[in-house]
N, C-alpha and C positions, 0 to 999 in steps of 0.2 A: 560363505566362510564358515567352517566348522570350528566349534570351540570345545576345549577339553572339559571333562566333567570334574567334579569336586575332588576326585581322588588323584588327579594328575599332578605330578611333581616334575620339576626340572632339576637335573643334576649338573651343577656348575662348580668349577674349581675357583675358589676364592682368590683374587689376585694378590692379597696381602698375606693371608694365612698360609697360602700355598698347600692347602689340603682340601679335599672335597667337602662341600657344604650343601645341604639340601635347602632349596627355596620352594616354599609353597606359593605358587603364583596364580592359583586359580582365582583369588579375589581380584587381582589386577585384571586378569583376562575377562572375568565376568563383568567387571566394571566397564572395560573397554567394549565388550559385547553390548551392554545396555546402552552405552553412549552411541554406538553405531546405529542401533535399532531406533534410537530416539531422534536421530538426525532426519531432517526433512530434505528430501532429494529435490533439487531444483530442476525445472523443466525449461529448456531453451524456447524462447518465444518465436524465434524466426529460424527454424532449422534449414529453410530453403534460401536464406539470405535476407538481410535487413533492407527494407525499402528506403530509397533515397540515400543510400550509403555513399559516403565519400571517404576514400582511403587516406589515412594519415599514419605515418611511421613514427610519429612522436607522441601520439595520443594513446595512453595506456590506462586501463581500468585500475583503480586503487580500492582495495578492500582493507578495512580495519577489523582485526580479530581480537576478541577478549575471551580468554578461556575457551578457544575453539569456536566461538560463536561470532558470526558477522554482525558488527554493530554499526558500521557505516560504510557506504559506498560513495565513491567519487569517480568522475570521468567514465561512466558506464559504457561499455562497448558490447556487452553480451546481455541484453535484456532477458529476464527470466521470471518464472513464477515459482513461488515456494508454497506448496499446498500443505496446510495444516488441516487434516481431516479428522473429525470426531469419530469415535467407534460407531460402527454401523447401527448397533442397537440404541445408540443415543442420538443419532443424527436426526435433525428436524427437517432436513431437506433444504434449509436456507444456507446460502453462501454469500460471503462478502469479499470482494476484491479490495485489498488494502494498499493505499498509496502513501507511503511515508513522506514526511516533509523534509525541508532542507534548502528552501529558497531557490530551487532549480539549480543548485550548485552541488548538492550532496543529498544522500538519503539517510535519515535517522532510523536505521534498521532495527534498533533494539527496542526503545520504549514506544515507537510508533510503527513497529513491525511485528517482531516476534512476540512481545508482550501482549499486543492486541489480538493476534491470532490465537494465542493460548487462552486468553479470556473468552473469546468467541467460542472456542471448543468446549469450554466449561458449560456453555449453554446449548450445546448440540449444534452449533453453527460452524460451517467450514470457513476458515480464515485463510485466504490465499494472498500472500504478499507479492506485490509487483516490484521487481527491480527494473525501473524504467530508465531509458536513456535521458540524460540531462542535456538541455539544448546547447549545441556547439556547432559553429560553422566549420570546424575542423573535420567533423565526421558526418555532417548532414547537409544535403542540398538545401533544405529548408528547415532550419532549427526550430521554428515556431510550431511545427506539426510533429516533430519527432516523438515527444512524450504522448501526444494524442494517438499517434499510430500504435504505440505500444499498449496504451490503455484499451483501445478498440479491439486489438487482436487478443489481449488478455481476457476481456469479457467474452469474446467469441470462443476462445479456447476453453474456458470454464463451461460454457453452454454446450460445446461439442462433447465434453467429457462428463456431462451431468449424470448420465446413467451409471457410469463406472465409479463416480465419486459419491454416489448416493445423494445427489442434489436435484431439487426440483428446478427445471429450467426457467420457471416463472417466478422464482424466488431468489434471484441473484442480484445483489446490490453492490454498490461501490462506496468506499469509505476513504476519506483523505484528511490529512493533517497539514495545516499551514499551506505551503505551496503544493503539497499533495492534495489538499482540499481544492486548490485551483484546478488541478488535473482531474479530480473526481467531478467537480462541477462542470468542467469542460466536456468530459465524457457524457455527463447528464444532459448537456445542451447541444452537443455536436456529435452525438452517437451515429447519426446518419450522414454526416459530412464525409465525402469520399476523399480521404487523405492517402489512400493506397488502394491497391487492387486486391480485395479479399478472394480467398480460394473458393468460397461458397456464399450462400445467402444467409448464413447464420446472423441473427441480430446482435448488434453491439449495444443495445439499449439496456441500461441497468433498470431493474424493477423498483429500486429505491436508492437514495443516497444518504450517507451519514457524513456530515461536514463538521470537523472539529477545528476551531479557530482558523477557518479557511481564508486564504486569499481568494477573492471573488472577482474583483475589478482590475482593470488596467488604467482606470482614471487616476491621473497622477495626484489628485487631491486627497485620495485615501487608500491607494494601493500599497503594497509592499514594494518599495523601489527596487530592491535587489531581484526579486522574482520577476518583476516587469522587465528590467534590463536584461536579465539572463534569457528570458523567453523571446522577447520581440525587439530587443536592441535598445541602444541609447536614444535614438531619435526615430521612434516608430511612426508610421503613417497613421492618420486618423482612422483609416479602414482597419488596420491591425489592432488599434486600441479598441475599437468597437467590437471587432470579431472576438476578442478574448476578454471582453468585459461581460462575464457570463450572466450578470443580473439583467442584461439587455438582450439576452438570447433565449430567455424563457418563453415557452409557448404552452399550449394546452396538452402537449404530449411529453412535457418534461416530467420525470419521475418525482414522486413525493420525497421530501427531505426532512431529516432531523439535524438541526444545527445547534452547535454549542460555541459560546464565546464568552470572554470575560471583559467587563466594562473597562478595566484598567490595562488592557492589552496595548502595550506601547510599540509592539512590532507590527502587528496587523490590526488596524483599527476595527472596532466592533461594528462599525457601519457596513463593513463587507458582508457580514451575515445578515444584518438588518435589511439591506436593500434586496438581497436575494430572497429572503423570506417574504418581504412585502410584495414582490412580483409573483411569487408562487401563489400567494393569497389572491392577487389580482386575477389570476387564471383559474382560481378555484381548485388548486392542487392541495390536498390535505397534507399539511406539514406542521412542524413543531420547532420553535426556537427557544433556547434557554440562554439567557444572559446572566452571568454571575457577577456580583459586585467586585470581586477580586479574583486573582489567579494568574494574571500576566499571560504568558505565552509558552507554549511548548511543553505542557505538563503531562501529555499522554493520558494514562488512566487516572492521574491525579491522586495517587495513593497517599494517604496521610496529609493531604492538602486541605484547603478551606472548603467553602460550600461547593465549589466546582467538582469536588470528589463525588458528588451525587450523580454526575452525568452518566456513568456506565449503567447504573440501575434504571435511570430514566430512559435510556436508549433501549434497553431490553424491553421495558414496558411498552414503549412506542412500537417496537417491532411486533410484539404480541397483539397490541390493539389494532395494528394495521394489517394483520393477517399474514405476517411474514415469520 
């Protein structure tokens, strides 16, 4: 789209005064131009068709917009990636796939999506937000693997585009908040589980994970009940509970993790992060856990909050110390 220069004017007849009035509109046009250029263009995750798709005429995606920015998604039907890429001269080569939370019922795309990607960009890290499908029997043959299918393909897509996006294919991590933390830890422990037929042999293994107040387990004694119900149903089998209790799926090939939780989290008990960390240590996987005395749940970057506001700096330090 071509935009006019600063000398351009538009000649309009004023509807009330009924005589010509000159309007200098270049400011509005330039602002519009800047806004367009700052928009992140989404990339469809499954251009050839979503695996395990079930047709529903009543299931429609819902997007919440605030000042033109997507802040929440529900009933996702078109899984997509939103790549925030730092300038080439500032890029470190590291990339993070971001999984917003929302209890597997919605996606908190503002403070656990756009804000996180922009913060990563400030440190030369590519932040790529995943708009993943939320588990639903209406559009999925097996709703328990729908989000994992999207996460695996998202990681593979980033790795396939690494050269074009100035990314080191061996420095691609995953980050998740709350239920998005469950998806991130599921990808970290089920990256080689064949839940769809990939088009090539590109690895879906993250090189590291960042888990912020994550849901980890499906154990009813300390899971997040809504996330569990939405993912594996009201009465899941023991096999499904074990399969998606990610603290029990850790092995020697699980990527290192940086975990953040608050002791007073009433939504997702801190035990979720603690058991994941304990089993990472058991397998000798270099990881880090930060438990803050207060903070509750859902604070994103925790700007102007209590001690948990330290986690972003601690995270960057951990990435540097870990070679990412």
